[in-house]
Structure formats: C-alpha cells, structure tokens
C-alpha positions in Angstrom: 160.4 171.8 66.1 161.3 171.0 69.4 160.2 167.4 69.6 162.4 167.1 66.5 165.5 168.4 67.9 164.6 166.0 71.0 164.5 163.2 68.7 167.1 163.6 66.8 169.5 164.7 69.9 168.6 161.6 71.6 169.1 159.1 68.4 172.5 161.0 67.9 173.4 159.9 71.3 172.3 156.7 70.9 174.1 155.9 68.0 177.1 157.4 69.4 176.5 154.9 72.2 176.1 152.0 69.8 179.6 152.9 68.4 181.4 152.7 71.8 179.6 149.8 72.8 180.5 148.0 69.2 184.3 149.5 69.9 184.5 147.5 73.4 182.8 144.5 71.7 185.5 144.3 68.9 188.2 144.8 71.4 187.2 141.9 73.2 187.0 139.8 70.5 190.3 140.7 69.1 191.6 139.6 72.3 191.1 136.2 71.3 190.2 133.8 74.0 187.2 132.1 74.1 185.8 134.3 77.1 186.8 137.5 75.7 185.5 136.4 72.1 182.1 134.9 73.6 181.6 138.7 75.8 182.8 140.6 72.2 179.9 138.7 70.2 177.4 139.2 73.0 178.4 142.8 73.7 178.1 143.4 69.7 174.3 142.1 69.8 173.4 145.0 72.1 174.3 147.7 69.5 172.7 145.6 66.5 169.1 145.2 68.7 169.5 149.1 69.4 169.9 149.9 65.9 167.0 148.1 64.5 164.9 149.3 67.8 165.9 153.1 66.4 165.4 152.2 63.0 161.6 150.9 63.4 160.7 153.9 65.8 162.1 156.2 63.4 160.0 154.4 60.5 157.1 154.5 62.8 157.4 158.3 63.7 157.7 159.3 60.0 154.7 157.2 58.9 152.7 158.9 61.7 153.7 162.3 60.8 152.9 161.5 57.0 149.4 160.9 58.4 149.2 163.8 60.4 150.2 166.2 57.1 147.5 164.3 55.2 145.0 164.6 57.5 145.7 168.1 58.5 145.5 168.6 54.5 142.1 167.3 54.5 141.3 169.6 57.7 140.4 166.4 59.7 143.4 166.8 61.8 142.3 166.9 65.7 141.9 170.2 67.3 144.0 170.6 70.6 141.2 172.1 72.5 140.9 170.4 75.6 141.0 172.1 78.9 144.2 172.0 80.6 145.3 171.9 84.6 147.5 174.8 85.9 150.4 172.6 85.1 149.5 172.5 81.8 148.7 168.7 81.5 145.6 167.7 79.4 142.3 167.5 82.3 141.7 163.8 82.7 137.8 164.3 82.3 138.1 166.3 79.1 140.7 163.5 77.7 137.9 161.1 78.4 135.0 162.9 76.9 136.6 163.3 73.5 138.4 159.3 73.8 134.7 158.1 73.9 133.6 160.2 71.0 136.7 158.8 69.0 135.9 155.5 70.2 132.4 155.6 68.5 133.5 156.9 65.5 136.1 154.2 65.2 133.3 151.6 65.7 131.7 153.2 63.2 134.0 153.0 60.5 136.7 150.6 61.6 138.5 150.5 58.2 139.0 154.1 57.8 142.5 155.1 59.1 141.2 158.6 59.8 139.3 157.2 62.6 142.2 155.4 64.2 144.7 158.3 64.0 142.0 160.3 65.9 141.8 157.7 68.3 145.2 157.4 68.7 145.4 161.0 69.5 142.8 160.6 71.9 144.5 157.7 73.5 147.7 159.7 73.9 145.7 162.5 75.2 144.1 160.2 78.0 147.7 159.4 79.0 147.8 155.9 77.7 150.9 155.4 75.4 150.6 151.6 74.9 147.1 151.9 73.6 147.8 155.0 71.2 150.7 153.4 69.6 148.6 150.2 68.9 146.0 152.3 67.3 148.6 154.8 65.3 150.0 151.6 63.9 146.5 150.2 63.4 146.3 153.8 61.3 149.6 153.2 59.4 148.3 149.8 58.0 145.0 151.0 57.1 146.3 153.6 55.2 148.7 151.5 53.0 146.0 149.7 52.1 143.5 152.4 51.6 142.9 154.4 48.4 143.8 158.2 48.9 140.6 159.7 48.3 139.2 161.2 51.4 136.6 159.4 53.1 135.2 162.2 55.6 136.8 163.7 58.4 
C-alpha cells in the first residue's frame, strides 16, 4: 500500500509540474515573437514527453500487478524469504542463489510467462533493475499471447 501511495503522489506532483510547464509554454507562445514562440513550443514538448512516459510506466505497473495477482491466485508467486542484512537489504549471495534457480527455470520453459515473472523478481532482488524490467516486459508480452490455464508453478 505504501508503494501505491508513493507512486500516486509522485504522479500527481509530476502532473502538477507538467501543467505549470505547459502554462509557461503557452505564455511564451502568446507573447508572439519568433523567439518566444520557438521556446514556447520547445517547452510544451517536455510535458508531452513526460505525460507519455508517465502513461507508459503506469501501464507497465498495472500489467505487472495483474500478473502478480494471477500468479498469487495460482499459488506460484515467489515467497520473499531471502536472508537480509541488518539494514534490511536482501543479502547478495542469497539473491544470487535464487537468481540461478530462476534463470534455469526460464531456460527450461522460455515460453511460460510465469518463469519470466519469477526471473524478473530475482533480477530485482539482485538489484539489477534494467534486466528486471526487461524480464517483466517479456512476461507481460507472453501472458498476452498465452492461454489463461496455468502451466505449473
């Protein structure tokens, strides 16, 4: 729940920022000189890119959460029982051991979105966010084309 509150708060702040920047861009365009219109258009591009990025990220999070809920309903959601450091971070050796297992599962069943989902979690536990995101994107793509019956956990 805390993550959702943080996400929506951040999104709201970004939208507020986009509105402010967009207002400044429109103000520059209304000024009417070649220079201010050029700058105004350039300033308006930033909120458009920001809104697009926020939308794509929100879609990704919603789809990943839907996969998590489906996997949880099947009883296949990875259990978070990894050893942790005194500061609360996941122990790197524990994460690496689970990662090896998840990678092998994915190699054995490369067309199963469930293995890619669990691999994404393992990447995240190992603090490799870019690969975690790519693995989750693969899981989402595979789920879209897969039948809805479970193929095992």
